[in-house]
N, C-alpha and C positions, 0 to 999 in steps of 0.2 A: 783504590780501584773502582769503588762505586762512583767516585767523582769523575773520574776518567770515562766511565760507561755513560754517565749522565751528560757529560760534556759533549761526547760523540753523538749520543742520542739527539740532543738539542740541536746540534749543528745539522744533522741529517734531516730532522724534522723542519727546521727553518727552510733549508734548501729545497725539500720537497714541496713544502706549501708554497713557496714563492714561485716555483717552477709551475705549479698547479694554477696560478693566478693568470698566467699568460695564456692568450687565446691562440690556438694553433690550428690551422686548417680554414676551410671556407667559413665565412661568418658574415654578419650584417651589423647595421647600426643598433638594432634592438638588441643583439647578443652583447655587444660591447657595453650597452647601457645597463644590462642585467647586473653586471659586476660592480660592486660599490667602488672598488679600487679604480676601475677604468672609467666609470660613470664621471668620477670627479674631474679628471683631466680632460675627458671628452667635452663635457659641458662647460667647463672653464673656457676652453679655446673656442668651442662652437658658438657660445653666447657672446663672447666679445669680439668675434670676427665679423667685420661689416664689408662685404665686397662691394667694389665700385659699381653703381648702377648701370654705367655704360658698358661694363664688362658683362653684366648679367644680361642686358638686351642683346649684346652680340652673341652670347652663348645660347640664348633662347633661339635666335635665328639659326645658328649653327646646328643646334640639336634637332631643330624641326626639319631641316634640310639634308641631313646626314645620319647614316645608321652607325654610329660609333659604338664601339664595345671597349670597356676599360677593366683592366686587371690591375688591382692594387696589392703589392706585396709589402707587408708592414710588420712591425713588432710592437705588441703592446708594451713591451719592456723598454722601447727605444724612444729616446726624447725627440729625435727628429720625427718620428711617426706620430707621436703624441702632438706635435706642433702642427703638422701638415695634414693628417687624416681628418680631423674634425672640420678643418677649413674646406677640404676637398668635398666632403659630404655636403657641407652647407653651400658651396658653390654649385654643385651638380643639382641639389634641391631647388635653389632659386633660378637656376637656369632651365629648369624643367626637363633634366636629363631622364631617360627611360631607365629606371633602376633595375629592370630585368636584364640590362646589358652591363651591369656592373658586377665585378667579382672582387670581394674583399678576402685576402688570403693571409691569415696571420702565420708568421713564422717564428721558429724557436730562436734562441740566441745564437745557434749555429748557422743561422739562415738557411735552413733546409726546407725547401718547398715539399710539403707532405703530399704523399699519394701518387707521385709521378716517378717514372724511371730516371736514373742519374743522367742518361743521355739527353733526355728532354730538358733536365735542370740546367745542364751546360748550355744548351741551346738557348734557353730564356735568359741567361746571363745576368741573374739577379744575385748581385754581391752587396748592395747597400740597400738600407731601407729607410724610408719608403722608396719603393720603385713603382711608378704609375705608368703603365704601358697603354697606349691608345691604339686601337685597331680599327680599320675600316676595311669591309669586304674580307676579312679574315686576315688582313695583312697589317703588320705593325707599321704605323705611320711616324711614330716617335714615342719617346719616353722622358719623364721627368725622374731624376734620380737624387734622392736624399734631401737636397736643399735647392732653393731657387737661385736663378741667376738675377732676376729682378724681384719678383714676387711670385707666389704660387699662381695667383690668378693671372698674371700677364704671361708667365711662362706657359701655363695651360692654354690660354687663349691663342698663343702662337702655334702650339701643337694642334688644336682643334681647328684652327683656320689654315693649317697647312703652311705657315709661314716658316721660313728657315729658323731653326732652333737647334741649339746644342746644349745638352745637359751639362751640369757642373763637371762631370768626369769625361766628357767628350772633348778632346783637344782638337 
């Protein structure tokens, strides 16, 4: 009986502690880097990623001449988010994006957007992570969903330049 209790207690403790390591809700780069667990994958990808200089120049021009807002829905538990979010941050930093216009929103494994009503969740249509939604003048111009068609930077360059683009789930 003691062993059964100990086993169940251990499983619950491991489940609870791993759930606590996920970042849920509005966050930022420095919050991600505060966690030893998340800092590791973030820095590995961020430091190894080298955006194309031509793309950076185009993004600098686009960001200077447009007022984009970007919402990023991601999961710190998700391999796709771990691959794309550090690259996105580096791309935006080097492109001189106004980070006041960036919202990073961590989702739990159920991909529930915290703090908003169910109707608004349905309207946002976020079912895969990462989902990067780009807005201009309060209207969505396009979105990147989960993985790239070409590469993150080329896909995002199409979105920011308003070139026709269909994400990986758009048929």
